[in-house]
DSSP file (Angstrom, degrees, kcal/mol; ACC not computed):
  #  RESIDUE AA STRUCTURE BP1 BP2  ACC     N-H-->O    O-->H-N    N-H-->O    O-->H-N    TCO  KAPPA ALPHA  PHI   PSI    X-CA   Y-CA   Z-CA
    1    1 A X    >         0   0    0      0, 0.0     3,-1.9     0, 0.0     5,-0.3   0.000 360.0 360.0 360.0 154.2    0.0    0.0    0.0
    2    2 A X  T 3   +     0   0    0      1,-0.3   101,-0.1     2,-0.1    68,-0.0  -0.362 360.0  20.8 -57.5 138.0    1.1    3.6   -0.4
    3    3 A X  T 3  S+     0   0    0     99,-0.1    -1,-0.3     1,-0.1    99,-0.1   0.531  84.6 123.9  81.4   6.0    3.1    4.7    2.6
    4    4 A X  S <  S-     0   0    0     -3,-1.9    -2,-0.1     1,-0.1    -1,-0.1   0.564  82.1-111.3 -78.0  -7.7    3.9    1.2    3.7
    5    5 A X     >  +     0   0    0     -4,-0.2     4,-2.9     3,-0.1     5,-0.4   0.726  66.2 146.6  88.4  22.3    7.6    1.8    3.7
    6    6 A X  H  > S+     0   0    0     -5,-0.3     4,-2.3     1,-0.2     5,-0.2   0.913  74.7  42.5 -59.3 -45.0    8.5   -0.4    0.7
    7    7 A X  H  > S+     0   0    0      2,-0.2     4,-2.6     3,-0.2     5,-0.2   0.944 116.9  45.9 -68.9 -47.9   11.4    1.8   -0.4
    8    8 A X  H  > S+     0   0    0      1,-0.2     4,-1.9     2,-0.2    -2,-0.2   0.943 118.9  41.1 -61.3 -49.2   12.8    2.5    3.0
    9    9 A X  H  X S+     0   0    0     -4,-2.9     4,-2.9     1,-0.2     5,-0.2   0.897 114.0  54.1 -66.6 -39.7   12.6   -1.1    4.1
   10   10 A X  H  X S+     0   0    0     -4,-2.3     4,-2.7    -5,-0.4     5,-0.2   0.906 107.8  49.3 -61.6 -43.0   13.8   -2.3    0.7
   11   11 A X  H  X S+     0   0    0     -4,-2.6     4,-2.4     2,-0.2    -1,-0.2   0.927 114.5  44.7 -61.8 -45.2   16.9   -0.1    0.8
   12   12 A X  H  X S+     0   0    0     -4,-1.9     4,-2.5    -5,-0.2    -2,-0.2   0.902 113.0  50.5 -68.5 -40.2   17.8   -1.3    4.3
   13   13 A X  H  X S+     0   0    0     -4,-2.9     4,-1.8     2,-0.2     6,-0.2   0.932 112.3  47.5 -61.5 -45.8   17.1   -5.0    3.4
   14   14 A X  H  X>S+     0   0    0     -4,-2.7     5,-2.6    -5,-0.2     4,-1.2   0.915 111.6  51.0 -61.9 -43.2   19.3   -4.7    0.3
   15   15 A X  H  <5S+     0   0    0     -4,-2.4     3,-0.5     1,-0.2    -2,-0.2   0.934 112.4  45.6 -60.0 -46.4   22.1   -3.0    2.3
   16   16 A X  H  <5S+     0   0    0     -4,-2.5    -1,-0.2     1,-0.2    -2,-0.2   0.781 117.3  43.9 -71.8 -26.3   22.1   -5.7    5.0
   17   17 A X  H  <5S-     0   0    0     -4,-1.8    -1,-0.2    -5,-0.2    -2,-0.2   0.552 111.1-117.9 -91.6  -9.2   22.0   -8.5    2.4
   18   18 A X  T  <5 +     0   0    0     -4,-1.2     2,-0.2    -3,-0.5    -3,-0.2   0.807  69.7 134.4  75.2  29.5   24.7   -6.9    0.2
   19   19 A X      < -     0   0    0     -5,-2.6    -1,-0.2    -6,-0.2     2,-0.2  -0.610  60.7-104.1-104.3 165.2   22.2   -6.6   -2.8
   20   20 A X  E     -a   65   0A   0     44,-0.5    46,-2.7    -2,-0.2     2,-0.4  -0.530  34.3-142.4 -76.8 157.1   21.4   -3.9   -5.2
   21   21 A X  E     -a   66   0A   0     44,-0.2     2,-0.4    -2,-0.2    46,-0.2  -0.987  18.7-179.8-125.5 136.0   18.1   -2.1   -4.6
   22   22 A X  E     -a   67   0A   0     44,-2.5    46,-2.5    -2,-0.4     2,-0.6  -0.997  17.5-153.0-135.3 132.0   15.7   -0.8   -7.2
   23   23 A X  E  >  -a   68   0A   0     -2,-0.4     4,-2.4    44,-0.2    46,-0.2  -0.920  13.0-149.6 -99.1 119.2   12.4    1.0   -6.8
   24   24 A X  H  > S+     0   0    0     44,-3.0     4,-2.1    -2,-0.6    45,-0.2   0.859  95.9  52.5 -62.7 -35.8   10.2    0.2   -9.8
   25   25 A X  H  > S+     0   0    0     43,-0.4     4,-2.3     2,-0.2    -1,-0.2   0.923 110.4  47.5 -64.7 -42.5    8.4    3.6   -9.6
   26   26 A X  H  > S+     0   0    0      1,-0.2     4,-2.6     2,-0.2    -2,-0.2   0.886 109.6  54.3 -64.2 -37.7   11.8    5.5   -9.6
   27   27 A X  H  X S+     0   0    0     -4,-2.4     4,-2.3     2,-0.2    -1,-0.2   0.905 108.6  48.6 -62.2 -41.9   12.9    3.3  -12.5
   28   28 A X  H  X S+     0   0    0     -4,-2.1     4,-2.2     2,-0.2     6,-0.3   0.917 111.1  50.4 -63.3 -43.6    9.8    4.3  -14.5
   29   29 A X  H  X S+     0   0    0     -4,-2.3     4,-2.2     1,-0.2     5,-0.5   0.903 111.0  48.9 -62.6 -41.0   10.4    8.0  -13.7
   30   30 A X  H  < S+     0   0    0     -4,-2.6    -1,-0.2     1,-0.2    -2,-0.2   0.921 114.1  45.3 -63.7 -44.0   14.0    7.7  -14.8
   31   31 A X  H  < S+     0   0    0     -4,-2.3    -2,-0.2     1,-0.2    -1,-0.2   0.819 123.1  34.2 -71.5 -31.1   13.1    6.0  -18.1
   32   32 A X  H  < S-     0   0    0     -4,-2.2    -1,-0.2     2,-0.2    -2,-0.2   0.677  95.3-131.9 -97.8 -19.2   10.2    8.4  -18.9
   33   33 A X  S  < S+     0   0    0     -4,-2.2     2,-0.3     1,-0.3    -3,-0.2   0.671  74.2 103.7  73.6  16.0   11.6   11.6  -17.5
   34   34 A X  S    S-     0   0    0     -5,-0.5    -1,-0.3    -6,-0.3    -2,-0.2  -0.930  74.3-112.9-128.9 151.5    8.2   12.2  -15.8
   35   35 A X     >  -     0   0    0     -2,-0.3     4,-2.4     1,-0.1     5,-0.2  -0.407  33.8-112.5 -72.7 160.0    6.9   11.8  -12.2
   36   36 A X  H  > S+     0   0    0      1,-0.2     4,-2.6     2,-0.2     5,-0.2   0.915 120.1  53.6 -59.8 -42.8    4.4    9.1  -11.5
   37   37 A X  H  > S+     0   0    0      1,-0.2     4,-2.4    71,-0.2    -1,-0.2   0.908 109.0  48.3 -59.5 -42.2    1.8   11.8  -10.9
   38   38 A X  H  > S+     0   0    0      2,-0.2     4,-3.1     1,-0.2     5,-0.3   0.897 110.2  51.7 -65.3 -40.3    2.5   13.4  -14.2
   39   39 A X  H  X>S+     0   0    0     -4,-2.4     4,-2.9     2,-0.2     5,-0.9   0.922 110.7  48.3 -61.7 -44.0    2.3   10.0  -16.0
   40   40 A X  H  X5S+     0   0    0     -4,-2.6     4,-1.4     3,-0.2    -2,-0.2   0.938 116.2  43.7 -59.7 -47.1   -1.1    9.4  -14.4
   41   41 A X  H  <5S+     0   0    0     -4,-2.4    -2,-0.2    -5,-0.2    -1,-0.2   0.912 121.6  37.9 -66.4 -43.5   -2.3   12.8  -15.3
   42   42 A X  H  <5S+     0   0    0     -4,-3.1    -2,-0.2    -5,-0.2    -3,-0.2   0.920 135.0  15.3 -76.1 -45.9   -1.0   12.8  -18.9
   43   43 A X  H  <5S-     0   0    0     -4,-2.9     4,-0.5    -5,-0.3    -3,-0.2   0.613 102.0-120.1-110.7 -16.2   -1.6    9.2  -19.9
   44   44 A X     X< -     0   0    0     -4,-1.4     4,-1.7    -5,-0.9    -1,-0.2  -0.094  34.5 -73.6  91.9 164.7   -4.0    7.8  -17.4
   45   45 A X  H  > S+     0   0    0      1,-0.2     4,-2.8     2,-0.2     5,-0.2   0.877 125.7  57.5 -66.4 -39.3   -3.8    4.9  -15.0
   46   46 A X  H  > S+     0   0    0      1,-0.2     4,-1.6     2,-0.2    -1,-0.2   0.916 108.4  46.6 -60.7 -43.4   -4.1    2.1  -17.6
   47   47 A X  H  > S+     0   0    0     -4,-0.5     4,-2.0     1,-0.2    -1,-0.2   0.894 112.2  51.1 -65.5 -39.4   -1.0    3.4  -19.6
   48   48 A X  H  X S+     0   0    0     -4,-1.7     4,-2.8     1,-0.2    -2,-0.2   0.928 107.3  52.8 -62.1 -43.5    0.9    3.7  -16.3
   49   49 A X  H  X S+     0   0    0     -4,-2.8     4,-2.3     1,-0.2    -1,-0.2   0.835 106.4  54.1 -63.2 -32.0    0.0    0.1  -15.4
   50   50 A X  H  X S+     0   0    0     -4,-1.6     4,-2.2     2,-0.2    -1,-0.2   0.939 111.2  44.8 -63.6 -47.2    1.4   -1.0  -18.8
   51   51 A X  H  X S+     0   0    0     -4,-2.0     4,-2.6     1,-0.2    -2,-0.2   0.905 112.4  52.6 -61.5 -42.1    4.7    0.7  -18.1
   52   52 A X  H  X S+     0   0    0     -4,-2.8     4,-2.8     2,-0.2    -1,-0.2   0.916 109.0  48.5 -61.2 -45.3    4.7   -0.7  -14.6
   53   53 A X  H  X S+     0   0    0     -4,-2.3     4,-2.3     2,-0.2    -1,-0.2   0.915 113.4  46.8 -63.0 -43.7    4.2   -4.3  -15.9
   54   54 A X  H  X S+     0   0    0     -4,-2.2     4,-2.0     2,-0.2    -2,-0.2   0.905 114.1  48.0 -65.1 -41.5    7.0   -4.0  -18.5
   55   55 A X  H  X S+     0   0    0     -4,-2.6     4,-2.6     2,-0.2    -2,-0.2   0.921 111.3  50.2 -65.2 -44.7    9.3   -2.4  -15.9
   56   56 A X  H  X S+     0   0    0     -4,-2.8     4,-2.7     1,-0.2     5,-0.2   0.919 110.1  49.8 -61.0 -44.8    8.6   -5.1  -13.4
   57   57 A X  H  X S+     0   0    0     -4,-2.3     4,-2.3     1,-0.2    -1,-0.2   0.906 112.1  48.7 -60.9 -41.9    9.2   -7.9  -15.9
   58   58 A X  H  X S+     0   0    0     -4,-2.0     4,-1.6     2,-0.2    -2,-0.2   0.915 112.1  48.3 -65.2 -42.7   12.5   -6.3  -16.9
   59   59 A X  H  X>S+     0   0    0     -4,-2.6     5,-1.1     2,-0.2     4,-0.6   0.916 112.2  47.9 -65.6 -43.3   13.7   -5.9  -13.3
   60   60 A X  H ><5S+     0   0    0     -4,-2.7     3,-1.1     1,-0.2    -1,-0.2   0.914 111.4  51.3 -63.9 -41.5   12.8   -9.5  -12.3
   61   61 A X  H 3<5S+     0   0    0     -4,-2.3    -1,-0.2     1,-0.2    -2,-0.2   0.819 106.0  55.9 -63.4 -30.5   14.6  -10.8  -15.4
   62   62 A X  H 3<5S-     0   0    0     -4,-1.6    -1,-0.2    -5,-0.2    -2,-0.2   0.608  97.5-140.8 -79.1 -10.7   17.7   -8.8  -14.5
   63   63 A X  T <<5 +     0   0    0     -3,-1.1    -3,-0.2    -4,-0.6    -2,-0.1   0.936  36.9 168.1  51.1  51.2   17.8  -10.4  -11.1
   64   64 A X      < -     0   0    0     -5,-1.1     2,-0.5     1,-0.2   -44,-0.5   0.554  41.8-114.1 -79.4  -8.6   18.8   -7.0   -9.7
   65   65 A X  E    S+a   20   0A   0     -6,-0.2     2,-0.5   -46,-0.1   -44,-0.2  -0.953  80.2  18.9 119.2-120.7   18.4   -7.9   -6.0
   66   66 A X  E     -a   21   0A   0    -46,-2.7   -44,-2.5    -2,-0.5     2,-0.5  -0.802  66.1-168.6 -96.1 128.6   15.7   -6.2   -3.9
   67   67 A X  E     -a   22   0A   0     -2,-0.5     2,-0.6   -46,-0.2   -44,-0.2  -0.965  11.5-158.2-118.7 129.3   12.8   -4.6   -5.8
   68   68 A X  E     -a   23   0A   0    -46,-2.5   -44,-3.0    -2,-0.5   -43,-0.4  -0.937  20.0-159.7-100.7 121.6   10.3   -2.3   -4.2
   69   69 A X        -     0   0    0     -2,-0.6     2,-0.1   -46,-0.2   -63,-0.1  -0.539  26.2 -95.1 -93.4 164.3    7.2   -2.2   -6.4
   70   70 A X    >   -     0   0    0     -2,-0.2     3,-1.7     1,-0.1     4,-0.3  -0.468  40.1-111.8 -68.5 153.6    4.5    0.4   -6.5
   71   71 A X  T 3  S+     0   0    0      1,-0.3     3,-0.5     2,-0.1    -1,-0.1   0.743 115.1  54.3 -62.4 -24.2    1.5   -0.5   -4.3
   72   72 A X  T >  S+     0   0    0      1,-0.2     3,-2.1     2,-0.1    -1,-0.3   0.407  74.9  99.7 -91.7   3.3   -0.8   -1.1   -7.3
   73   73 A X  G X  S+     0   0    0     -3,-1.7     3,-1.1     1,-0.3     6,-0.2   0.820  76.3  62.3 -57.8 -30.1    1.5   -3.6   -9.1
   74   74 A X  G 3  S+     0   0    0     -3,-0.5    -1,-0.3    -4,-0.3     6,-0.2   0.558  78.9  86.1 -74.3  -6.5   -0.7   -6.4   -7.7
   75   75 A X  G <  S+     0   0    0     -3,-2.1     2,-0.5     4,-0.1    -1,-0.2   0.736  81.6  67.5 -68.1 -20.6   -3.7   -5.1   -9.6
   76   76 A X  S X> S-     0   0    0     -3,-1.1     4,-2.0    -4,-0.3     3,-0.6  -0.881  77.0-143.8-104.1 130.4   -2.6   -7.1  -12.7
   77   77 A X  H 3> S+     0   0    0     -2,-0.5     4,-2.7     1,-0.2     5,-0.2   0.867 100.7  58.5 -57.7 -38.9   -2.7  -10.9  -12.5
   78   78 A X  H 3> S+     0   0    0      1,-0.2     4,-2.2     2,-0.2    -1,-0.2   0.862 107.0  48.0 -62.4 -34.7    0.4  -11.1  -14.7
   79   79 A X  H <> S+     0   0    0     -3,-0.6     4,-2.9    -6,-0.2     5,-0.3   0.911 110.9  50.3 -70.2 -42.4    2.4   -9.1  -12.1
   80   80 A X  H  X S+     0   0    0     -4,-2.0     4,-2.6     1,-0.2     5,-0.2   0.935 113.2  46.2 -60.6 -45.5    1.1  -11.2   -9.2
   81   81 A X  H  X S+     0   0    0     -4,-2.7     4,-2.8     2,-0.2     5,-0.3   0.929 113.3  49.1 -63.1 -45.6    2.1  -14.3  -11.0
   82   82 A X  H  X S+     0   0    0     -4,-2.2     4,-2.7    -5,-0.2     5,-0.3   0.939 114.0  45.4 -58.5 -49.3    5.5  -13.0  -11.9
   83   83 A X  H  X S+     0   0    0     -4,-2.9     4,-1.3     1,-0.2    -1,-0.2   0.908 117.5  43.4 -64.6 -42.0    6.2  -11.8   -8.4
   84   84 A X  H  < S+     0   0    0     -4,-2.6    -1,-0.2    -5,-0.3    -2,-0.2   0.898 121.3  38.8 -71.6 -39.0    5.0  -15.0   -6.7
   85   85 A X  H  < S+     0   0    0     -4,-2.8    -2,-0.2    -5,-0.2    -3,-0.2   0.854 127.2  29.5 -80.0 -35.8    6.7  -17.3   -9.2
   86   86 A X  H  < S+     0   0    0     -4,-2.7     2,-0.3    -5,-0.3    -3,-0.2   0.458 117.6  39.8-112.3  -2.2   10.0  -15.6   -9.8
   87   87 A X  S  < S-     0   0    0     -4,-1.3     2,-0.8    -5,-0.3   -27,-0.0  -0.840  78.6-109.6-134.4 172.6   10.8  -13.7   -6.6
   88   88 A X        -     0   0    0     -2,-0.3     2,-0.4    49,-0.0    -4,-0.1  -0.926  48.0-155.5-101.4 104.3   10.5  -14.0   -2.8
   89   89 A X        -     0   0    0     -2,-0.8    48,-3.0    46,-0.3    49,-1.6  -0.691  12.5-164.5 -95.9 130.1    7.7  -11.5   -2.3
   90   90 A X  E     -b  138   0B   0     -2,-0.4     2,-0.6    46,-0.2    49,-0.2  -0.943   7.2-152.9-112.9 127.0    7.2   -9.8    1.0
   91   91 A X  E     -b  139   0B   0     47,-2.5    49,-2.8    -2,-0.5     2,-1.1  -0.898   5.7-152.4 -99.9 118.2    4.0   -8.0    1.9
   92   92 A X  E     -b  140   0B   0     -2,-0.6     2,-0.3    47,-0.2    49,-0.2  -0.785  21.3-157.3 -88.7  98.4    4.4   -5.1    4.3
   93   93 A X  E     +b  141   0B   0     47,-2.1    49,-3.3    -2,-1.1    50,-0.5  -0.615  20.6 163.9 -85.0 132.9    1.0   -5.1    5.9
   94   94 A X        -     0   0    0     -2,-0.3     2,-0.1    47,-0.2   -90,-0.1  -0.991  38.2-108.5-143.2 149.3   -0.3   -1.9    7.6
   95   95 A X     >  -     0   0    0     -2,-0.3     4,-2.3     1,-0.1     5,-0.2  -0.413  30.8-116.7 -71.5 152.6   -3.7   -0.8    8.7
   96   96 A X  H  > S+     0   0    0      1,-0.2     4,-2.5     2,-0.2     5,-0.1   0.854 116.7  55.4 -57.7 -33.9   -5.4    2.0    6.7
   97   97 A X  H  > S+     0   0    0      2,-0.2     4,-2.1     1,-0.2    -1,-0.2   0.909 107.0  48.7 -67.1 -41.4   -5.3    4.2    9.8
   98   98 A X  H  > S+     0   0    0      2,-0.2     4,-1.5     1,-0.2    -2,-0.2   0.932 113.4  47.6 -61.6 -45.6   -1.5    3.7   10.2
   99   99 A X  H  X S+     0   0    0     -4,-2.3     4,-2.2     1,-0.2    -2,-0.2   0.888 108.4  55.3 -63.6 -39.4   -1.0    4.6    6.5
  100  100 A X  H  X S+     0   0    0     -4,-2.5     4,-1.7     1,-0.2    -1,-0.2   0.910 104.4  53.4 -60.6 -42.6   -3.3    7.6    6.9
  101  101 A X  H  < S+     0   0    0     -4,-2.1    -1,-0.2     1,-0.2    -2,-0.2   0.893 114.1  43.2 -59.7 -38.4   -1.1    8.9    9.7
  102  102 A X  H  < S+     0   0    0     -4,-1.5     3,-0.3     1,-0.2    -1,-0.2   0.836 123.8  33.9 -73.0 -33.5    1.9    8.6    7.4
  103  103 A X  H >< S+     0   0    0     -4,-2.2     3,-1.9     1,-0.2    -2,-0.2   0.436  79.0 106.5-107.4  -1.5    0.3   10.0    4.3
  104  104 A X  T 3< S+     0   0    0     -4,-1.7    -1,-0.2     1,-0.3    -3,-0.1   0.724  92.8  35.3 -60.8 -21.0   -2.1   12.7    5.4
  105  105 A X  T 3  S+     0   0    0     -3,-0.3     2,-0.5    -4,-0.2    -1,-0.3   0.391  90.8 113.0-108.1   1.8    0.1   15.6    4.3
  106  106 A X    <   +     0   0    0     -3,-1.9     3,-0.1     1,-0.1    -3,-0.0  -0.630  34.1 173.9 -80.5 124.1    1.5   13.8    1.2
  107  107 A X        +     0   0    0     -2,-0.5    -1,-0.1     1,-0.1    -3,-0.0   0.235  62.4  80.8-111.7  11.4    0.4   15.4   -2.1
  108  108 A X        +     0   0    0      1,-0.0     2,-0.8     4,-0.0   -71,-0.2   0.593  66.9  90.3 -93.8 -11.9    2.5   13.3   -4.5
  109  109 A X    >   -     0   0    0      1,-0.2     3,-1.7    -6,-0.1     4,-0.3  -0.762  61.1-158.2 -96.2 110.6    0.4   10.2   -4.7
  110  110 A X  G >  S+     0   0    0     -2,-0.8     3,-1.3     1,-0.3    -1,-0.2   0.825  88.3  56.3 -59.7 -36.0   -2.1   10.5   -7.6
  111  111 A X  G 3  S+     0   0    0      1,-0.3    -1,-0.3     2,-0.0    -2,-0.0   0.635 106.6  52.1 -73.5 -11.0   -4.6    7.9   -6.3
  112  112 A X  G <  S+     0   0    0     -3,-1.7     2,-1.7     1,-0.1    -1,-0.3   0.326  76.9 101.5-104.8   6.7   -4.9    9.8   -3.0
  113  113 A X    <   +     0   0    0     -3,-1.3     2,-0.2    -4,-0.3    -1,-0.1  -0.479  61.1 111.0 -89.1  66.2   -5.7   13.2   -4.6
  114  114 A X  S >  S-     0   0    0     -2,-1.7     3,-0.6     1,-0.0     6,-0.0  -0.777  85.8 -94.0-131.2 172.4   -9.4   12.8   -3.9
  115  115 A X  T 3  S+     0   0    0      1,-0.3     2,-0.4    -2,-0.2    -3,-0.0   0.863 120.4  26.3 -59.9 -38.4  -12.0   14.6   -1.6
  116  116 A X  T 3>  +     0   0    0      1,-0.1     4,-2.1     2,-0.1    -1,-0.3  -0.716  65.8 170.8-128.9  81.7  -11.6   11.9    1.1
  117  117 A X  H <> S+     0   0    0     -3,-0.6     4,-2.3    -2,-0.4     5,-0.1   0.809  78.8  59.8 -63.7 -28.6   -8.1   10.3    0.9
  118  118 A X  H  > S+     0   0    0      2,-0.2     4,-1.7     1,-0.2    -1,-0.2   0.941 108.6  43.3 -63.4 -46.3   -8.6    8.6    4.3
  119  119 A X  H  > S+     0   0    0     -3,-0.2     4,-2.5     1,-0.2    -2,-0.2   0.877 110.3  57.3 -65.4 -37.5  -11.6    6.7    2.9
  120  120 A X  H  X S+     0   0    0     -4,-2.1     4,-2.9     1,-0.2    -2,-0.2   0.904 104.7  51.7 -60.4 -41.3   -9.7    6.1   -0.4
  121  121 A X  H  X S+     0   0    0     -4,-2.3     4,-2.6     2,-0.2    -1,-0.2   0.902 109.3  50.3 -61.4 -41.4   -7.0    4.3    1.6
  122  122 A X  H  X S+     0   0    0     -4,-1.7     4,-2.4     2,-0.2    -2,-0.2   0.930 112.7  46.4 -61.8 -45.0   -9.6    2.1    3.3
  123  123 A X  H  X S+     0   0    0     -4,-2.5     4,-2.3     2,-0.2    -2,-0.2   0.922 113.5  48.4 -64.4 -44.3  -11.1    1.2    0.0
  124  124 A X  H  X S+     0   0    0     -4,-2.9     4,-2.8     1,-0.2     5,-0.3   0.919 111.6  50.3 -61.6 -43.6   -7.7    0.5   -1.6
  125  125 A X  H  X S+     0   0    0     -4,-2.6     4,-2.5     1,-0.2    -2,-0.2   0.927 110.7  48.6 -61.6 -45.8   -6.7   -1.6    1.4
  126  126 A X  H  X S+     0   0    0     -4,-2.4     4,-0.5     1,-0.2    -1,-0.2   0.897 116.9  42.5 -62.1 -40.5   -9.9   -3.7    1.2
  127  127 A X  H  < S+     0   0    0     -4,-2.3     4,-0.4    -5,-0.2    -2,-0.2   0.876 121.9  38.0 -74.1 -37.6   -9.6   -4.2   -2.5
  128  128 A X  H >X S+     0   0    0     -4,-2.8     4,-2.8    -5,-0.2     3,-0.6   0.755  92.7  83.7 -89.3 -25.5   -5.8   -5.0   -2.5
  129  129 A X  H 3X S+     0   0    0     -4,-2.5     4,-2.4    -5,-0.3     5,-0.2   0.888  94.1  45.6 -49.0 -51.4   -5.4   -7.0    0.7
  130  130 A X  H 3X S+     0   0    0     -4,-0.5     4,-2.0     1,-0.2    -1,-0.3   0.863 113.5  51.2 -63.1 -32.2   -6.4  -10.3   -0.9
  131  131 A X  H <> S+     0   0    0     -3,-0.6     4,-1.7    -4,-0.4    -2,-0.2   0.908 109.7  48.9 -70.3 -42.0   -4.1   -9.6   -3.9
  132  132 A X  H  X S+     0   0    0     -4,-2.8     4,-2.5     1,-0.2    -2,-0.2   0.931 113.2  47.4 -60.8 -45.1   -1.2   -8.8   -1.7
  133  133 A X  H  < S+     0   0    0     -4,-2.4    -2,-0.2    -5,-0.3    -1,-0.2   0.864 110.1  52.7 -66.7 -36.3   -1.7  -12.0    0.3
  134  134 A X  H  < S+     0   0    0     -4,-2.0    -1,-0.2    -5,-0.2    -2,-0.2   0.853 116.3  40.4 -63.5 -35.6   -2.1  -14.1   -2.9
  135  135 A X  H  < S+     0   0    0     -4,-1.7   -46,-0.3    -5,-0.1    -2,-0.2   0.844  99.7  86.1 -84.2 -37.1    1.2  -12.7   -4.2
  136  136 A X     <  -     0   0    0     -4,-2.5   -46,-0.2    -5,-0.2     3,-0.1  -0.292  53.8-160.6 -76.0 148.6    3.4  -12.7   -1.1
  137  137 A X  S    S+     0   0    0    -48,-3.0     2,-0.3     1,-0.3   -47,-0.2   0.737  87.1  17.4 -88.9 -32.3    5.4  -15.5    0.4
  138  138 A X  E     -b   90   0B   0    -49,-1.6   -47,-2.5     2,-0.0     2,-0.4  -0.975  67.6-147.8-138.2 154.8    5.5  -13.8    3.7
  139  139 A X  E     -b   91   0B   0     -2,-0.3     2,-0.5   -49,-0.2   -47,-0.2  -0.988  11.0-169.0-122.5 129.1    3.5  -11.1    5.4
  140  140 A X  E     -b   92   0B   0    -49,-2.8   -47,-2.1    -2,-0.4     2,-0.6  -0.979  19.2-136.7-120.4 123.5    5.1   -8.7    7.9
  141  141 A X  E     -b   93   0B   0     -2,-0.5   -47,-0.2   -49,-0.2   -49,-0.1  -0.679  21.7-178.1 -78.8 120.0    2.9   -6.4   10.0
  142  142 A X    >   +     0   0    0    -49,-3.3     3,-2.5    -2,-0.6     2,-0.2   0.453  27.9 138.7-101.5  -1.4    4.6   -3.0   10.0
  143  143 A X  T 3  S-     0   0    0    -50,-0.5     3,-0.1     1,-0.3    -2,-0.1  -0.251  93.2 -22.9 -52.5 110.8    2.2   -1.1   12.3
  144  144 A X  T 3  S+     0   0    0      1,-0.2     2,-0.5    -2,-0.2    -1,-0.3   0.673  99.0 147.1  60.0  21.4    4.5    1.0   14.5
  145  145 A X    <   -     0   0    0     -3,-2.5    -1,-0.2     1,-0.0     5,-0.0  -0.771  51.0-120.2 -88.5 124.0    7.4   -1.4   13.9
  146  146 A X     >  -     0   0    0     -2,-0.5     4,-2.4     1,-0.1     3,-0.3  -0.292  25.2-112.8 -61.3 149.6   10.8    0.3   13.9
  147  147 A X  H  > S+     0   0    0      1,-0.2     4,-2.7     2,-0.2     5,-0.2   0.880 113.8  51.5 -52.8 -47.8   12.7   -0.1   10.7
  148  148 A X  H  > S+     0   0    0      1,-0.2     4,-2.3     2,-0.2    -1,-0.2   0.891 112.2  46.4 -62.5 -39.4   15.5   -2.3   12.1
  149  149 A X  H  > S+     0   0    0     -3,-0.3     4,-2.6     2,-0.2    -1,-0.2   0.880 110.8  53.9 -68.7 -37.1   13.0   -4.7   13.7
  150  150 A X  H  X S+     0   0    0     -4,-2.4     4,-2.2     2,-0.2    -2,-0.2   0.948 111.9  43.4 -59.3 -49.7   11.0   -4.8   10.4
  151  151 A X  H  X S+     0   0    0     -4,-2.7     4,-3.0     1,-0.2     5,-0.2   0.889 111.9  54.2 -66.6 -38.8   14.2   -5.7    8.5
  152  152 A X  H  X S+     0   0    0     -4,-2.3     4,-2.5    -5,-0.2    -1,-0.2   0.928 108.4  50.1 -57.1 -44.7   15.2   -8.2   11.2
  153  153 A X  H  X S+     0   0    0     -4,-2.6     4,-1.2     2,-0.2    -2,-0.2   0.912 112.7  46.3 -61.7 -43.0   11.8   -9.9   10.8
  154  154 A X  H >X S+     0   0    0     -4,-2.2     4,-2.7     1,-0.2     3,-0.6   0.946 112.5  49.6 -64.1 -48.0   12.1  -10.1    7.1
  155  155 A X  H 3X S+     0   0    0     -4,-3.0     4,-2.8     1,-0.3     7,-0.2   0.871 105.2  58.0 -61.0 -37.7   15.6  -11.5    7.2
  156  156 A X  H 3< S+     0   0    0     -4,-2.5    -1,-0.3    -5,-0.2    -2,-0.2   0.857 115.8  36.5 -59.7 -34.2   14.6  -14.1    9.8
  157  157 A X  H << S+     0   0    0     -4,-1.2     3,-0.3    -3,-0.6    -2,-0.2   0.792 124.5  39.3 -90.1 -30.5   12.1  -15.4    7.2
  158  158 A X  H  < S+     0   0    0     -4,-2.7     2,-0.2     1,-0.2    -3,-0.2   0.902 134.0  17.4 -84.1 -45.4   14.1  -14.9    4.1
  159  159 A X    >X  +     0   0    0     -4,-2.8     3,-1.1    -5,-0.3     4,-0.9  -0.579  67.7 164.2-127.3  66.5   17.6  -15.9    5.3
  160  160 A X  G >4 S+     0   0    0     -3,-0.3     3,-0.7     1,-0.3     4,-0.2   0.847  76.7  56.9 -58.4 -34.0   17.0  -17.9    8.5
  161  161 A X  G >4 S+     0   0    0      1,-0.2     3,-0.8     2,-0.2    -1,-0.3   0.804 103.0  55.1 -67.9 -27.2   20.6  -19.3    8.4
  162  162 A X  G <4 S+     0   0    0     -3,-1.1    -1,-0.2     1,-0.2    -2,-0.2   0.729 103.0  57.2 -74.2 -22.1   22.1  -15.8    8.4
  163  163 A X  G <<        0   0    0     -4,-0.9    -1,-0.2    -3,-0.7    -2,-0.2   0.403 360.0 360.0 -92.8   2.4   20.2  -14.8   11.5
  164  164 A X    <         0   0    0     -3,-0.8    -1,-0.2    -4,-0.2    -2,-0.1   0.478 360.0 360.0 -88.3 360.0   21.6  -17.6   13.8
């Protein structure tokens, strides 16, 4: 979900594992020269999702290390299948209220630029939760969890032999 800490946790996880880190949204912005918000506004969500799917497939094929996807990547079945089949996918679960506290002043996220962004987060969470769970190999509850403990929890499940 937006505001779930995918980029922050992904960077720290990659650092601690000695991997490269790539944020798929940043990769799209670099390749297009546009912000995600501008892409949404200019081309619409469907065109953005096409770019997202192509970028995700390229990143997974490159075996680049740790990838943080956009929160909506799971909306397409092909992305869910790719992530589940070809990666070790971690779902950072957070309540909509926790996400709202993090995002209430954020004006960069196109899907939250609506009259009631708090309600929008609830709706997105309800719609996406089953998709995230279908895709993920593990689920980590991040509500009020400090970053280092979050990454420790992930590492314990991803690399149990490294944590002994």
